[in-house]
N, C-alpha and C positions, 0 to 999 in steps of 0.2 A: 350413845348413838341416837340421832334424831329419828323419830318414828315417821314413816312415810304417811302422808295424808291419804285418806280413803274417800272415794267419791260417795256422795250422799245419794239417796234414792231419787231425789228430783233430778240430779245430774244424770244418773243412769237412765231413767225413764225418758228424759229429753233426748239423750243421745240415741236411744233405741228407736224412738219415734222418728227422728230426723233421718237416721240411716235407713230404716225400713221404708220410709216414704220415698226416698230417692231410689231405692232398689225397685220398687213397684213402678215408679214413674219412668225409670230407665227401661224396664222390661216392656211396658206398654208403648213407649216411644219407639223402641227398636222393632217391636212387632208391627206397629203402624208403618214404619219405614221399610219393613221387610229386609232388615239388615241384621244378620246374625254373625257379627265379626268382632273385631277388636273393641269397638265401641261398647257393645253389650257385655262381652265376657271379661274385659279388663278395665276399661276406663269408667264403666258404670260402677263397679264395686270400689274402684280407686276413689272416685268422687264421693260415693256414699260413705265410705269409711273416713275419708278426710273431713267431710262435713260433720259426721257423728262425733269424731274425736274433737273437732273444734267446739261442738256443743258441750261435750263433756269437760273439756279443759278451758272453757271460756274465761273462768275467773281463777282457776287454780290448776297448776300442772300436776298431772298424775304420771306414774311410771308407764313405760311402754306395755308392760305385762298387764297392768290394770286396764289401760285403754284398749288393748287388743282383745282382752277377754270380753269387754263390753261389745266390741264390734263383732266378735264371733257369736255372741248371744243374739245380736241383731240379725246376723246372717242366718242362723238357725231358725229364728222366729219368722223371718221373711220366707224361708223355704217352707215352713209349716203353713204359712198363710197361702202360699201358692198351691199347696195340696188341698187345704180346707175349701178354698174358693174355686177349686177345679181348674186352675190356670195351667198347672204343669203336673207331670208324673214323677214318680220316685226315681226312675232310672235317669231321666234327663237331669234331675237335680244332683244325683250322684256323679254323673259325668262332668257337670259344670263345677262341682264343689272344689276340686284342687286349684283351678285357675282363679276362682273367686277368692279362695283362701289366701293365695299369693298376693292378689291385688289388694285385699283387705289389709294385710300386713304392711304393704307398701304405702297405702293411703294413711294408715295410722302413724307410721314412722315419719312420713313426709309432713303431716300436720304438726307433729311435735317438734320437728326440726324447724319449721317456719316460725312457730311460736317462740322457740328458744333463740332463734337467730335474729329476728327483726324486732326492733323496739316498738314499732307499730305494725303488727302482722296483718291487719285487716285488708289492705290493698292486695297483698300476695294471696291471702286466703280467698278473697272474692274472685280474683283472676283464675285461681286454680279450680274453683267451682264450675268454671265454664269449660273445663276440659272435656267432659262427656258430651255436652251438646255440640261442641265444635267437632269432636271426633265423629259423632254420629252424622253430622251434616256433611263432612268430608267423605265419609264412607258411603253415604247415600248417593252423593253426586258422582262418585267414581263408578267405573263400569261394573263393579261387583261380579267380575267373571269368576266362575267356579275354578277350583284347582283340581288337577287330574292326578291319578295315581294308578299304577299297575302292580298287583300283588301276585307272586308266584309261590306255589307250595308243591312239594314233591314227597311221595311216599313209595316204599318198596313193597310190591305185592308178589306173593309166591304163586302167581298164575301167569299164563301167557297172554299177550295182547289180544288174541282171538277170544279167549275166555272172558276177558274184561270188557271188551268193546260193547256187547249188548246192554250192559248195565249203565253205560253212559247216555243211552237214549231213553231207557225206561227204567225207572227206579222208584221204589217206595221206601220211605223212612218213617215208619209209624211210631218208633220209640220217642218217648218224651225227651227233650234235650237235657243234658246234664250240665252244659255250659251255663255259667252264672247269668250272663246277659240274655241268652236265648230262653232260659227258664223263666225269665221275668219280663218277657214281652217283646224283645228285639226280634225282628223278622229272621226266620231260618227256613231252610228247605225241608219240605215234607214229602214232595213227590216230583218226579220228572216224567213227562210224556212226550214222545215224538210221533208225529203223524206223517208217515211216508219215509222215504230215504233219499239221500243225496242233497246236493246244493239246492236251496230254495224250500226244503221241507220245513214244516212248522214244528217248533219245539217249545213246550210250555214247562216252565219251572214254577211249581206251585209252592209259594211261601206260606208261612203261618198268617200273613196279613193280606194275601191275595195272589193273583197269578201274574207271572212275569212272562209275557209273550216274546218269543225269540224266532229268528229265522237262521237256518244253518247256512253258513257261507263257505265252509271248507268241510268236505266229507271224504276222508281218505282212510277207510277201514283197513287194518285196525291200528292206524298210526296217529291220525290227527283229526280232531273234531273241533270246529270253531263256529261260533254263532253270534249274531248281533241281537242285542236286547232292545226292544221297542218301547217298553214302559216299565217303570219301577213302582210297585205298590208302596204303601206306607212303610216307613222304616221300622216301626214298632207299634205295638198296642200298649198305650200308656198304662202303667200300673199305679193306681191311686186308691187308697183305702176308703176314700170318701165318695167315690162315684166315677162316672165316665168322663174322660178328658179328651177333647178334640182340639189339637193345636195346629197352627198353620205350618209349622216346620217339619211335619211328618211326611209331607209329599213335596218333591221338587228340590230338596236340599241335599239329598244323597241319591245319586242316579247311577245305575249300572249301564254300561255301554256295550262291552264285549266280554265274552268268555270263551275259553278253549281248554281242551285236554290234549296232551301229547303222551304217547306210549312208546317207551324204549325198552326193548328186550335185552336182558343181560346175558352173559355167557352161560350162566347157570340155569337159564330158562325162566327166571323171574322177570318182572316188569317194573320199570320205574314209571309211575304215573305222575304226571305233572299237570296241575291245574293253574290256570292264569286268568285273572279278572282285571278289567279296566273300568274304573268308576270315576265320578266327579263328585265334589262336595262343595257346598257354599258356606260352611261354617268356618269361622276363623277365631283365633290364629291357627294357621295351617299346622305348624309344628306341634301344637297341642292336640288338635282334633284328629290329626293323622295317627296318633297313638291309638285312639279308640277305633277309627275306621279300619286300620290295618289288622287290629286284633279281631274285629268282627268278621272281616273278609277271610282271614286265615281260618278262623273257627268254622266258617261256612264251608270252605274248601275241605277241611278235615272231616266235617260231618258227612259230606257227600262221599269223599274218597275212601274213608274208613268203611262206610257201608258197602261201597263197591268192592273193596278188598274182602270183606267178610263174606259177601255173597259169591264172589268168583272163587274164592278159596274153598268155600263149602261145596260149591258145585263140582270143583275138581276132585275133592275128596269123595263125593258121592259117585262120580263117574268111575273112579278107580276101584271103589268098593263093589260096583255092579259089573265090572268087566274083568 
């Protein structure tokens, strides 16, 4: 059986340099264009891995596994570079890693297919290298309207709506978060304060990254509370072992718009507490980033609602013990 050729050090280093250079160029181009969509998260790694595989296999074809391994090393090195130079934080890189990995595999496979299919692959290779700048230009010239989503979460609480209602207006959550993302810097609720009562009253939701000012728009105790959100603070505090990171996409790319709680008493005297939030996001592709945003919003709901449950049930137990 003929032994498969192995790439030499020069081939590997050249491929790593080419791939990493395109990664950084793509990131800075997208940042300058304020475009955090398909171009950055798919076509940039697709183009980078295509070019890197071309550099690796320019004179000799290597297996997909060999080429993809080199591209994964380039991806990891680029991520480390983002951390060392304080360009990005750990959580953002973790969030982007799956879609980058998929695009890297696609770019590697596409380049090998072009080399094997065309007798003179250079025209096809050169044209495919233009995919990212074209995608970025199209994305930048489009409206770049954010996409919207509404998330609903419900829990059962062994308390009446009257016992639960006060905690929806004023609540302290001093406990450190146990959720993976919250414990590593993603914004989470630590306090709720309401000033006054009724429609028009001010409600502040204090997050770990700042205060989210709100105005109550529906006040129907103890059944329905709804509020409009006027500003959303930073979506996270970037975690980076090398120092402080301040990136543009922390503000204005994830925005909360409305929130509400509905309370429905059951026949047994318990309450179904439902939390609902409407938000918008400017990250793309939507199908991918929606997985992360929905997870974060649901965890936010549960952090607040579980605390409301614990306090209202503890208060009910105390009342029964003292009467």
